[in-house]
C-alpha positions in Angstrom: 3.7 -6.8 -23.0 3.0 -3.9 -25.4 1.5 -2.0 -22.5 4.6 -2.6 -20.4 6.9 -1.5 -23.3 4.8 1.6 -23.8 5.0 2.5 -20.1 8.8 1.9 -20.2 9.2 4.2 -23.2 7.0 6.9 -21.5 9.2 6.8 -18.4 12.4 7.1 -20.4 11.0 10.1 -22.1 10.0 11.8 -18.8 13.3 11.1 -17.0 15.7 11.4 -20.0 18.4 14.1 -19.6 17.3 17.4 -21.0 18.8 17.9 -24.5 21.2 20.6 -25.4 19.9 23.7 -27.1 21.6 26.2 -29.3 24.1 28.4 -27.4 23.0 31.7 -26.0 24.8 34.9 -27.1 28.0 35.6 -25.1 26.5 38.7 -23.5 23.5 36.8 -22.2 25.6 33.8 -21.2 27.8 35.9 -19.0 24.9 37.2 -16.9 22.7 34.0 -16.9 25.4 31.5 -15.9 26.0 32.9 -12.4 22.3 33.2 -11.7 21.6 29.7 -12.8 24.5 28.3 -10.7 23.0 29.8 -7.5 19.5 28.6 -8.6 20.8 25.1 -8.9 22.5 25.3 -5.5 19.3 26.8 -3.9 16.9 24.2 -5.4 19.1 21.1 -4.6 19.7 22.5 -1.1 16.1 23.0 -0.2 15.0 19.8 -2.0 17.5 17.6 -0.2 16.6 19.3 3.2 13.0 18.3 2.5 14.1 14.6 2.0 15.3 14.7 5.6 11.8 15.6 6.9 10.4 12.3 5.7 13.5 10.3 6.6 14.8 11.4 10.0 11.4 11.7 11.7 11.6 8.2 13.2 14.2 8.7 15.9 12.7 11.8 17.6 9.3 10.0 17.7 10.8 6.7 18.9 9.9 7.2 22.6 6.2 7.9 21.8 6.1 5.2 19.2 7.5 2.6 21.6 5.2 3.7 24.4 2.1 3.5 22.2 2.9 0.3 20.3 5.3 -1.4 22.8 8.3 -1.4 20.5 11.6 -2.3 22.4 15.1 -1.1 21.4 15.8 -4.1 19.3 12.6 -3.6 17.3 13.4 0.1 16.8 16.9 -0.8 15.8 15.6 -3.3 13.3 13.5 -0.6 11.7 16.5 1.6 11.2 18.8 -1.3 10.1 16.5 -2.7 7.4 15.8 0.9 6.2 19.5 1.6 6.1 20.3 -1.3 3.8 17.4 -0.5 1.6 18.6 3.1 1.5 22.1 2.0 0.6 20.7 -0.2 -2.2 18.5 2.6 -3.4 21.3 5.1 -3.4 23.4 2.7 -5.4 20.8 1.6 -7.9 18.9 4.9 -8.2 22.2 6.7 -8.3 23.2 4.8 -11.5 19.8 5.6 -13.0 20.0 9.3 -12.0 23.3 9.6 -13.9 21.2 9.2 -17.1 18.1 11.1 -15.9 16.9 14.7 -15.6 17.3 15.6 -11.9 14.3 17.9 -12.0 11.8 15.1 -12.4 13.9 12.3 -10.8 14.3 14.1 -7.5 10.7 15.3 -7.3 9.5 11.7 -7.9 11.6 10.5 -4.9 10.0 13.1 -2.6 6.5 12.1 -3.7 7.1 8.4 -3.1 8.7 9.0 0.3 5.7 11.2 1.3 3.3 8.3 0.4 5.4 5.9 2.6 5.1 8.4 5.5 1.3 8.7 5.1 0.9 4.9 5.2 3.3 4.5 8.1 1.3 7.0 10.2 -1.9 5.2 9.4 -0.6 1.8 10.5 0.1 0.3 13.9 1.6 -3.1 12.9 5.4 -3.7 13.2 5.7 -5.8 10.1 3.8 -3.2 8.1 6.0 -0.4 9.5 9.1 -2.5 8.6 7.9 -2.9 5.0 6.9 0.8 4.6 10.1 2.2 6.1 12.2 -0.1 4.0 10.5 1.2 0.9 10.9 4.8 2.2 14.6 4.1 2.6 14.8 2.9 -1.0 13.0 5.9 -2.4 15.3 8.2 -0.3 18.1 7.0 -2.6 16.6 9.3 -5.2 17.8 12.4 -3.2 21.6 12.7 -3.1 22.4 11.5 -6.6 20.5 14.1 -8.7 22.0 16.7 -6.4 25.5 15.4 -7.1 24.8 15.3 -10.8 23.5 18.9 -10.8 26.4 20.3 -8.7 29.0 18.3 -10.7 27.7 19.9 -13.9 27.5 23.5 -12.6 30.6 23.8 -10.4 34.2 23.1 -11.2 36.6 20.6 -9.4 38.6 23.3 -7.6 35.5 24.9 -6.0 33.6 21.7 -5.1 34.9 21.5 -1.5 33.6 24.9 -0.8 30.3 24.4 -2.7 29.6 21.0 -1.3 30.4 22.3 2.2 27.8 25.0 1.7 25.3 22.6 0.1 25.9 20.0 2.8 24.2 22.3 5.4 20.9 20.9 3.8 21.5 17.8 6.0 21.7 19.9 9.1 18.7 22.2 8.2 16.5 19.2 7.4 17.8 17.1 10.3 17.5 19.9 12.9 14.0 20.9 11.7 12.6 17.4 11.9 14.4 16.7 15.2 12.3 19.4 16.8 9.1 19.1 14.6 8.9 15.3 15.0 9.4 15.4 18.8 6.8 18.2 19.1 4.2 16.4 16.9 4.7 13.1 18.6 4.2 14.6 22.1 1.3 17.0 21.3 -0.5 15.5 18.4 0.3 11.8 18.5 3.2 9.8 16.9 1.1 9.4 13.7 1.4 13.1 12.9 5.1 12.9 13.2 4.9 11.1 9.8 1.8 12.5 8.2 2.6 16.2 8.5 6.2 15.9 7.2 4.7 13.9 4.3 2.5 16.9 3.4 5.5 19.2 3.4 7.4 16.8 1.1 4.6 17.0 -1.5 5.0 20.8 -1.4 8.8 20.3 -1.9 8.2 18.1 -4.9 6.2 20.9 -6.6 9.0 23.4 -5.8 11.6 21.2 -7.4 9.6 20.9 -10.6 9.4 24.7 -10.7 13.1 25.6 -9.9 15.5 22.7 -10.6 17.0 22.3 -14.1 19.4 19.9 -15.8 22.8 20.6 -17.4 24.1 24.0 -18.5 23.9 22.8 -22.2 20.2 22.2 -21.8 19.8 26.0 -21.2 22.1 27.1 -24.0 25.1 27.5 -21.7 28.6 26.0 -22.1 30.0 23.2 -19.9 31.4 24.4 -16.5 34.9 23.6 -17.6 34.6 26.0 -20.6 32.8 28.6 -18.5 35.6 28.9 -15.9 38.2 29.0 -18.6 36.4 32.0 -20.2 35.6 33.6 -16.8 38.3 32.5 -14.3 37.2 35.4 -12.0 33.9 33.5 -11.4 35.6 30.4 -10.0 35.1 30.1 -6.2 38.8 29.4 -5.7 40.5 31.8 -3.3 43.8 30.0 -3.0 47.0 31.9 -3.9 48.6 31.1 -7.3 51.0 28.2 -7.2 54.5 28.6 -8.4 55.7 26.4 -11.3 57.9 24.4 -8.9 54.8 23.6 -6.7 52.8 22.5 -9.8 55.7 20.2 -10.9 56.0 18.8 -7.4 52.3 17.9 -7.4 52.6 16.0 -10.6 55.3 13.8 -9.1 53.3 12.8 -6.1 52.3 9.1 -5.9 48.6 9.8 -5.2 48.0 10.4 -8.9 47.9 6.6 -9.5 44.4 6.6 -8.1 42.8 9.0 -10.4 39.6 8.1 -12.3 39.9 6.9 -16.0 40.3 9.5 -18.6 37.3 10.4 -20.7 37.7 11.5 -24.3 34.4 13.4 -24.3 33.5 14.5 -20.7 30.0 15.4 -21.9 29.2 11.9 -23.3 26.5 9.9 -21.4 28.0 6.6 -20.2 26.6 3.1 -20.9 25.6 0.9 -18.0 28.5 -1.6 -18.3 31.1 1.2 -18.9 29.7 3.2 -15.9 29.8 0.3 -13.4 32.9 -1.6 -14.6 35.3 1.2 -15.8 34.3 4.0 -13.5 33.3 2.1 -10.3 34.6 -1.4 -9.9 38.0 -0.8 -11.5 38.5 2.4 -9.5 40.7 1.7 -6.5 40.2 5.1 -4.9 36.4 4.5 -4.6 37.0 1.2 -2.8 39.2 2.8 -0.2 36.7 5.6 0.5 33.8 3.1 0.5 35.4 1.0 3.3 36.1 4.2 5.2 32.5 5.2 4.9 31.3 1.9 6.5 32.7 3.0 9.8 32.0 6.7 9.5 28.3 5.9 9.1 28.2 3.8 12.2 29.6 6.7 14.1 27.2 9.2 12.5 24.0 7.4 13.0 24.6 5.9 16.4 23.8 9.2 18.0 21.1 10.2 15.6 19.2 6.9 15.8 19.7 6.3 19.5 20.8 9.6 21.0 17.3 10.7 22.3 16.6 7.2 23.6 20.0 6.9 25.2 19.6 10.2 27.0 16.1 9.2 28.1 17.1 5.7 29.4 20.6 6.4 30.8 20.6 10.1 31.7 17.0 10.7 32.7 16.2 13.2 30.0 12.6 14.0 29.0 11.3 13.2 25.5 11.6 16.8 24.3 15.0 17.5 25.9 16.3 14.2 24.6 15.0 15.0 21.2 16.9 18.3 21.5 20.1 16.4 21.2 19.2 15.8 17.6 18.7 19.5 17.0 22.0 20.4 18.6 23.8 17.6 16.8 22.5 18.8 13.4 22.9 22.5 14.0 26.5 22.1 15.2 27.4 20.7 11.8 26.2 23.7 9.8 29.3 25.9 9.8 31.9 23.0 10.0 31.0 21.7 6.5 31.6 25.1 5.0 34.9 25.8 6.8 36.3 22.3 6.4 35.0 21.9 2.8 36.8 25.1 2.0 39.9 23.9 3.8 40.0 20.7 1.8 40.0 22.7 -1.4 43.0 24.8 0.0 44.8 21.5 0.8 44.5 20.3 -2.8 41.4 18.2 -2.4 42.9 15.9 0.3 39.5 14.8 1.5 40.8 11.7 3.4 43.4 13.6 5.4 40.9 16.3 6.5 38.3 13.6 7.4 40.8 11.8 9.6 41.6 14.9 11.6 37.9 15.4 12.3 37.6 12.0 13.9 40.0 12.7 16.8 37.7 15.2 18.7 34.8 12.9 18.0 36.5 10.1 19.8 37.3 12.3 22.8 33.7 13.6 23.0 32.2 10.1 22.9 34.4 9.1 25.8 33.2 12.2 27.7 29.5 11.3 27.1 30.1 7.8 28.4 31.8 9.1 31.6 29.5 12.0 32.4 27.2 11.0 35.3 23.4 11.4 35.2 22.2 14.9 36.0 24.6 16.8 33.8 22.5 17.0 30.7 24.0 20.3 29.5 27.4 18.7 29.3 26.0 15.7 27.4 24.4 18.1 24.9 27.6 20.1 24.6 29.5 17.0 23.5 26.7 15.9 21.2 27.3 19.3 19.6 31.0 18.7 19.3 30.4 15.3 17.6 27.8 16.9 15.3 30.3 19.7 14.4 33.1 17.2 13.4 31.1 14.2 11.9 29.4 16.0 9.0 32.6 17.1 7.2 33.8 13.4 6.8 30.3 12.4 5.7 30.3 15.2 3.1 34.0 14.7 2.0 33.7 11.0 1.5 30.7 11.5 -0.7 32.5 14.3 -2.5 35.5 12.0 -3.1 33.2 9.9 -5.3 32.7 12.9 -7.5 36.4 13.8 -7.4 37.7 10.4 -8.5 35.3 9.6 -11.3 33.5 11.2 -14.2 30.8 13.8 -13.6 28.7 11.4 -15.8 29.1 8.7 -13.1 28.5 10.8 -10.0 25.3 9.1 -8.9 26.8 5.6 -9.2 30.0 6.5 -7.5 28.2 8.2 -4.6 25.8 5.3 -4.4 28.7 2.8 -4.3 30.3 4.7 -1.4 27.0 5.3 0.2 26.1 1.6 0.0 29.0 0.7 2.2 28.0 3.5 4.5 24.5 2.2 4.9 25.8 -1.3 5.4 27.5 0.2 8.4 24.3 1.8 9.5 22.5 -1.5 9.2 25.1 -3.2 11.5 24.8 -0.2 13.8 21.0 -0.1 13.9 20.3 -3.7 15.0 23.6 -4.2 16.7 23.5 -1.1 18.9 19.9 -1.7 19.9 20.6 -5.3 20.7 23.7 -4.4 22.8 21.8 -1.7 24.7 19.0 -4.2 25.5 21.3 -7.0 26.6 24.4 -5.3 28.0 23.6 -1.7 28.6 24.4 1.6 27.0 28.1 1.9 28.0 29.2 -1.3 26.1 27.0 -0.2 23.2 28.7 3.2 22.9 32.1 1.7 23.6 31.6 -0.4 20.4 31.1 2.9 18.5 34.4 4.1 19.9 36.1 1.0 18.4 34.6 2.0 15.0 36.1 5.4 15.3 39.5 3.9 15.7 38.9 1.6 12.7 37.9 4.6 10.6 41.0 6.5 11.6 43.2 3.6 10.5 41.5 3.3 7.2 41.5 7.0 6.5 45.3 7.0 7.1 45.6 5.2 3.8 44.0 8.1 2.0 46.2 10.8 3.6 47.8 11.9 0.2 45.0 11.1 -2.2 44.0 14.1 -4.2 41.9 14.4 -7.4 43.2 15.7 -10.7 41.6 19.0 -11.8 
């Protein structure tokens, strides 16, 4: 018992948030603050992209894996489904822990644990073992987003978060596109095992990088909170909107969306207790519930073509393993610029993340219908519409996660994002097994038609968030 208590105390010391140090002189603060903001953005960006290398490597290797080990679509879907719910739980539970942890050590630990799961996965050929390992990998992946959200929430102000998160969100696409090509290449030329072992090696390198570059709050470096910094240096705020007139400001205060703001915090720098964090800032926050239910359907849409896109093109459209895997690359690359543009647009529209997300779903629905109707032999058109969906799906994914930060305290970012993400990965769980089962028993057209129904449901739910906007 004493040994357990000692280990617990040691872990708390390692992962405890970095303590504030005496403030730096104003002259040094003015030059150091901008440099550190970009260092935080850079390190969380590259660190999160590396998480994708040991997370999205299953789908591009699925054809080789199923051929070598005789896994059918239902078995592959079960792998993604169980992993999705474990990731959702991990994102929620680990997110709440990350709110009270130093992201530098917390995030690096997540990469190391995911790398170990990938090594063991590549060394096994048993389905039950693979299911166990990939479930744990999903849980440890929950240590990725939350420390990034905590870091960006402490270093960037509310009015610039749409722009910054739009830029940071490209990490999804960089990581996803890189592993889409790398995993397919490794599976074809070096065996499916290396599609997991080699990304695991890269993840270990990424963990070392995070320990070197990532830091905790501004106060831990002798710098003021971001709110004070932008008051002292308003020219440094990444807010290019024109100044509002007094009448526009007064009109905004009268809008009914303000009933859904997060609870007030007397001291925005105070670390929250467990009960206060979950009850006051999560469970009693109606805005988070609305965005969470929206996220359930958005994640079904997002992952249907990531998890089954290469397999669908191979089975239904006659694509090769490599060209089918190319759909993942196109899907991911297409979302790179959209998150920047649409994130910036959501800032200009006063933070109306739900309204912008809804508008993105309309071209997604049209593109899905096109993919279903395009006959075999027109792979270029299929890939084009994969690109259209990739372009428009990542902004809602990013904005719904950002809404968790907008509508709660920056000290509850991980828990809020984990709560919204849990619903998202419940959706992915339904999608994984459900879509694979439908494809096996009814064919790909009914399976993708079910995804179309989910798009309609997401549009209806997001219509409830049309006027929701955070307070600055």
